[in-house]
N, C-alpha and C positions, 0 to 999 in steps of 0.2 A: 504494500500500500504506500502510495506517495503522499507525503505530508510536507507542508511548508514550514521551514524553520522560523520560529518567532523572533529570532535574533538577527539573522542575515537575510530572511525572506526568500530563501532559495528552496527548491523542491528536492527532497531526498527520500529514498526508500528505507534506509536504515538511519532514522533520525536520531535515535539514542546514541549510536556509534558516532554520528557526526557531531553531536553536542559534546561528547567525551573527548574526541580527538581534535577537532577544529577549535572549539570554543573553550576547551579545558574546563568543562562543567563537571568537576570532580565531586561536587555535593550531590549525593544520590537523591535526596528529597527534592532539590531544585530541578534536577534533570527529569524526574518523574512528572513534576508539575508542568514543565515545558512541553513534554511529550503529550500530556493530556490536553494542554491548551492548543497544540497544533492539530490534534485529532478531534477536538470538540467533544471529548468524553468527560464532560463536566456536568454534574447534576445541578439543575437550577429549579427543582420542583418547589422548594420552599422560598423562592425569591419573589420579591415584589414585581408587579407587572411594570414593564418599562414604558408602556404607553402613557404619555402625560395626561390624557383625558380620563384615564381609568383610575377610579378612587376606591376600588374594592379591596385593596390591601394585599396581604400575602395569601398564596394559594398552596395547596398540597401538590398540585400538578400544574405548574405554570405553562408547560407545553400544550396541555389540553385547553387551558384558559385562553391562550392566544388564538385558538380556533374560533372563539366567540366574537372576536373583533372582525366582523364581516367587512368593515370599511378598509381593511388592510389587505394588500395582495400577499400571495405566498412568499414572494421574494422579500417583501418588507418585514414579514413575520420572522423569516429566517435571519435577516440582518439584525433585528432587535434581539433575538435570542443569542446571536453571536456576541453582541455587545454586552449582554448580561453575563455570559460565560467568561468573557475576557475580564470584565470588572471583578467578578468573583475570584478568578484565578489570580489577578493582580493583588487583591486583598490578601489572598493566601500566601503569595510570595512575600508581601510586605510583613506579614506575621512571622514567616520563617526568618526573614532578615532581622526582625526585632529580637529574635531569640539569641542573636549573636552566635551563629553556628561555628563549630571548630573548623570545619572545612569552609573556606570563604565562598561566597556566591559570586558569579560572574555576570549574571543578567542584570539589566537596568530597567526592565519593563515596568516595575512597580514604582519607580521614581518619577517625580513630577518633571514635566518637560523643561520648565525653567531651571530646575535643579540640575537636570542632566546637562543643559547648556553651560551652567556655571562650572560643573565638574570638567567639562571639555575645555573651557578656558583655562582652568587651573592646570589641567594636563599639558596644554600647549606651552604654558609659561614654564612649567617644570622641565619639559623636554628641551626647550630652546630650539634654535634654528637647525642645528646639526647634531642630533642625539646619537650616541653610540648604542649598540645593542644592549650593553649592560645598563645604561641609563634608562632605556625604554623598559627594561624588565623591572628596574627599581621603581619607576614612576607608576607602572601598572600595579605593583604590590601596594604602593602608597594609596592609589585610588580605591583599591579593594577595601583597605582599612577604613578609609573615609566613608565609603558607601555603607559599611557596617554601622558606623556611627550615625549616619543620616537615617538609615532604616530604623534605628532604635528611637531617634528623636521625633520622627514624623508619625508615630502611632497616634491615631485618633486626632490628628491635626488637619486643619483645612487651610486653604489659601497658602499653599507651600511656597509660592513665588515670592511672598513677602519675607520669607526666611526668619520669621519671628519665633519659630519653633526652636531655633538654635540657642535662644536665650533662656530656655527652661533649665535653671540651675538644678532643681530637684531631680529632673530626669537625667541630667548629666551625671549627677552623683550616683544615680542608680546604674547608669552604664559603666561608670568606673568600678563600682562594686561588683558588677557582673564580670568584668575583666579579671578581678581578683579571684573570683570563684571559678573561672574557666580553666581548661586544661592546657592553655597556651603557656609557653615558656615565659619567664619573667622578662627577659630581654625583648621578646616579641610584643608583650603587652605594653612595655614602655614605648616601643615604636608606634603603637596605636595612638597613645596619648600625644606624642610629639608630632605625628602626622596630622592629627586633628587640630592641634594648636597652630600648626603651619597653615592649614586651610582657613581657619578663622582669621588669622592675621592677613591672609590674602583678601578675604572679604572686607576686613577693616580698612585696608589700604585702597582697594578697588571694588567698592560695593556695586552690584548690578542695579540697573534702573528700577527694577521692580521691588527692590529691598526697602523695607520700612523699619529696619532695626535701629534702636536707639544706641548711640555710640557708647554711652556709659554702661548700658546692659551688656554690650559685646565685650567691653573691657573687663567687666566683672566675670564673665564666662572665661575669658582668657586667663585671668588671674586664678580662677578656680582650677583650671587645667594645669597652670604652672605650679600651684601648690601640690596638686596630685603627683606631678612629675617629681618634685623634690622629695615627697614622702616615698616615692617608688625607687629612688636612686639607691638607698642603702640595701634593700633586699636584692636588687639587681647586681650590685657590686659583689655581694656575698655569693650570689649564684654564679657569677663569672669566675670568682676565685675557686669555687668547688669544681667547676668545669676545667679550670686550669690545673687543679690538682690531679684530676683524672687523666688529663693529657700527660702530665709529668710522670705519672705512674706507668704509663704505657710508652714512654719515650724510647725511641730506637737508640741503640748504642752505636758508638763510633765503629766498632767492629762489624756491626750489621751493615752499615753504610758502605764500608770498604769491601766487605764480602759481596755485597750486591753488585758493585761495579766490576769486581773481579769475575764473578760468574757470568754477568751480562756480556763482558768482552769475549768470553769463550762461546756463549750460546748464540749470540747474534749472527756471526758468520755462518753457522750451521743452518739457521732458519732461512737466511738469505739464499743459500745454495738450494734449499728445498723449493723456495718460491720461484727461483729462476727456472726450475724444471716444470713445476706445476703450481698454479695459484689456488690455494684453498683458504676459506675464511678463517679456519682455525689457526693456520700458520701465520696468516696476516695479523690476526689479533695478538698472537704470541709475540710477533716482531714488534708491534706497537707497544705492548706491555714492557718488553725488555728495554727498548729505547727510552721509554718514558721513565722507567725505574732508574736507569743509568743517569739520565740528565737531571731528574728531580733530586736524586740523592747527592748529586754534586753541587747544583746551584740552588736548590730549594725554591724554585719558582712555583707560582700558583698554577692551578689547572687552566685558568683562562689564558695564560701565556702559550701553552701548547695547543689549546683549542683554537686560538686565533692565529696560529702560525700558518702562513700562506706559502704556496709554491713560489710566488714571486720573491718573497723575503728570503727564502732559501737560495734561490737562483742568483739574487743580487747581493749575496753576502760579500763582505769586504775581505779580500784575500791578503794575508800577510806573508810575503815571500821569505822573510827572514826566519820565521819560526814555522812556516808551512802550516798556518792555521787560518780559520775563517771566523769572521765576526758577523753574527746574525742579530738583527734588530726587529723586535716585535712591537708594533705601534699600538694595536688594540689590546689593552689589558686593563685590569681593574683599577690600578693606581697610576694610570698614565697622566692624570691631571697633576699629581704630586711629583712623580719621578720621571715622567716622559716615557721613552721607549724602554722595554725590557731587553737586555742584551745577553747573549751567550757566545762564548769563544770556544770553538770546536776544533779539534785536531783534524788532520786530513782523513783519518779513519772514521771518526765520528760524523764528519760532514758527508762522507760517502754513504752512511746509513740513510740520511735524509734524502740524498739524491736518488738512492735506489727506490725509496717510497714513491717519489714523484714519477720515476720511470715505470714503476709497477702500476700506478694508477692509469697512466696513459696507455700502457700496453693492454690492460684487461678491460678498459672501458670500451663500450660499444661506440661505433662511429657516430651515430645520430644522438647519443645520449649526452646530456649536459653533465659536465664534470665540475665538481666543486673546486673553488680556488684554495680551500684550506688543505693543509698537508695531510692530516689524518682523516681518512674517508671511511664510509661504511659500505654495505653491499650495494647501495644505490648510487655510490660515488658522490654522495653529498657529505656535509660536515658530520663527523662522528662525535656524538655526545657521550659516549660510554668509555672515555679514556680512564676514568677512575677504576672501572671494573677490570680493564686490562692491566692496570698497575697492580691491583690487588692479586689478580691471578698470577702474574709474573713473580711477585714477592712470595706468594705461597708455593709456587713450583720450585723456587730456589731454597725452600725449607728454612727461611729466616724467621726469627721470632716475632710474634705479634702480627698485627694487620696493618698494612701500609696504605696510606692515602697521601694525596698531595699535601694536605694540611699537616699530617703527622711528620712527613719527611721535612717539610719546611720548618716545623718547630724544632726538630732535631738539629738540622743544619744551623739554624739561628742560635740555638742554645750553646752548641759546642763552639761556634765561632766567637760568641760573646765571652764565654768562660776562658777560651784559649788566649784571646788577645786583650781582654779587659773591656769594661763597659764604655770607658771614655777614650779608648785608643783610636787613633786615626785609621788603623787597619780594620777595626770592627766597623767603623762608620763607612768606610769604603765598601766593605762587603755588604753592608746593609743597603747601600744605594744600588749595588749591582743586583741584589735580591728584590729591589723595589719594596723594601721593608721599613716601616716607621719604627724606630727604636723605642719611642714612647709607648707603643702598644704593648710590648713585652715588659717594659719596666714598670708598668702599672700594677702587674700581678707578679708577686715574688714567687719564685720556684722554691722547692725545698732546699736545693743546694745554695741558693742565695741566702736564705734564712739561716742555714747552718753556718755559713761564713760570717753572717752578721752576729750570731751568737758567740762565735770565737772572738770577734772583736770586743764584744761586751765583757767577756771573761778576761781577756788580756788587759783591758783597761782597768778592771777592778783589781786584778793581781798587782799591777803596777802601783795603783793607789795604795794598796795595803803595804807594799814594800816602802814607799815613800813615807807613809804614816809611821811605820815602825822605826825608821831611821830618825825621824823628827822626834819621836817619843824618847828614844835613847839619848838624844842630845839634851832634851829638856830634863830628863831624869838624872843627869850627872850632878852630884851634890857639890855645892860651892865649898871652897876651903874655909873652915871655921877658925875663929880666933881662939887661941889657947890661953887667953887671959892677959892681964896687964903686964905680968912679968915677961912672958914670951914676947910681947909687943916691944917692951923696953930693950930686951936682948937683941931683937931684930933691928931696932933703931941704932943701937950701939954698934952692931956689926954691919950696919948698912953701908957705912963709908968704905969699910974694907972690901965688902962684897961688890961694891959698885965698880971698883977698878977691875975686878975679875970679870964682872958682867960686860964691861965695855970691851975688854980684850976678846971675850968670846962672842961678842954681839954680832960681829959680822957673819960668823959661821951659823949662829942660831937664826939670824935673819934670813940667810939663804935657805935654810931648811924650812922655815915657816912659810916663805914665799912659795916654795915647791909644794908644800902641803895645801896652801890656799888655792894654788892653780889646780891641783888635783881635785879639791872639793868643788871648785867652780865648774870643772869639766863634768863631774858626776851630776851636779845640779842641772847643767844644760842638757845632758843626755836624758835625765829623768823628765825634764820639761818637754823635750821633743817627743818622748814616748807617750806622755799624757795627751799632748796635742793630737797625735795620731789616733 
């Protein structure tokens, strides 16, 4: 049976599959409602009569009641019933959106037209004139979160074009409370709040003509959201620390990284020789996994660097004749706004692997079939999005410990580089730039090794303090010479003149000894002071 998709208005026989694959309608309840809307399988028995002149109220069988309107043609009756079914289904979709489902909804049929236009303007402003694929994906996720918020706020509201429903602080607090009770990750719920605040600030700066929101009311709502975000920051940071601890517990060792590259160097030529004779999907995926494991364990680049690596970038690599190596620059990657292009310097052998992949694609692609510009390709010769699976499989086949992903390898490379060269060394900063890695990201969350080193510093500082305190106490506890009475004093005075000459004779020798002891004491004090400062 052919049905018209309510989202793109095209006819499809397998509408459910179309909604799932094309529109990414992963919410099962939403998908079922859209299929019912397209097929007209919606019960309207208990709905009110849509004819304006009819005042008989609600009926048990609206379809039979419509036959009593003899003044209407059959086509008019069917049209009115379709309007009723659509209105009922849109109300059901709005109710589903108001429940804040865990799986986000992708349809916008239940939103007011003015609201939809406003979201489209916000989308264009966020994307800018030349958006990257990553930015398009981020903006779409942001819009889905905003639509969830709007769906919650518009319940039982009318005249949505005026946007006054956005200033309902009580309902806003209910929505924030529902986020706390949802199954979403804490960092995800914080993104919900930040995206909604960004949307409200967009309305505050550029309100649509139909808006009748009071500026002070909108400021109050934004302040309410800001307060919620501040209260959310502490549990989010604690959650991120727990995630960091789990990553540290599963951190790959240096031995694993070195063994990975050693085994890959042996296995890659064997797989290439097989593919030269016969092209199989299994061997191709195995080659991809080995090459990715080798390069990721060396440079620690993100998955996006390898996903967006193109044939042209490999072919136009800068050749260094002195060392017989090649410099490859990848323009499209996640952090290109901060770090520019991601770079990889490959040896002649490593560069040969990538060149072989290009030749393999051209060799086995059909003549009339469009070939992807990206280096790593799938069975249809388009961009392959399963690189992480190939990496996991290659790591497992090499029988290395743990499970490898691009993120886990990046964390290992970053951690060992920082610990080896020091957090503030120029070598570490240079390596971080090559990895397109912001050092502030990792410094925010202390690893166990960093904390262990910090504890040692505290213990050393306290040990030095105790040594200094003991030496000071000994000096203070030395008893002064006591007088032995008036007689002794007189004897000392009488013999003072005789002893004075002897003291003057040996004064030069004693003075030299005292100066040496004073210099020694000063040196010890300076060393103790420097240890305390450290």
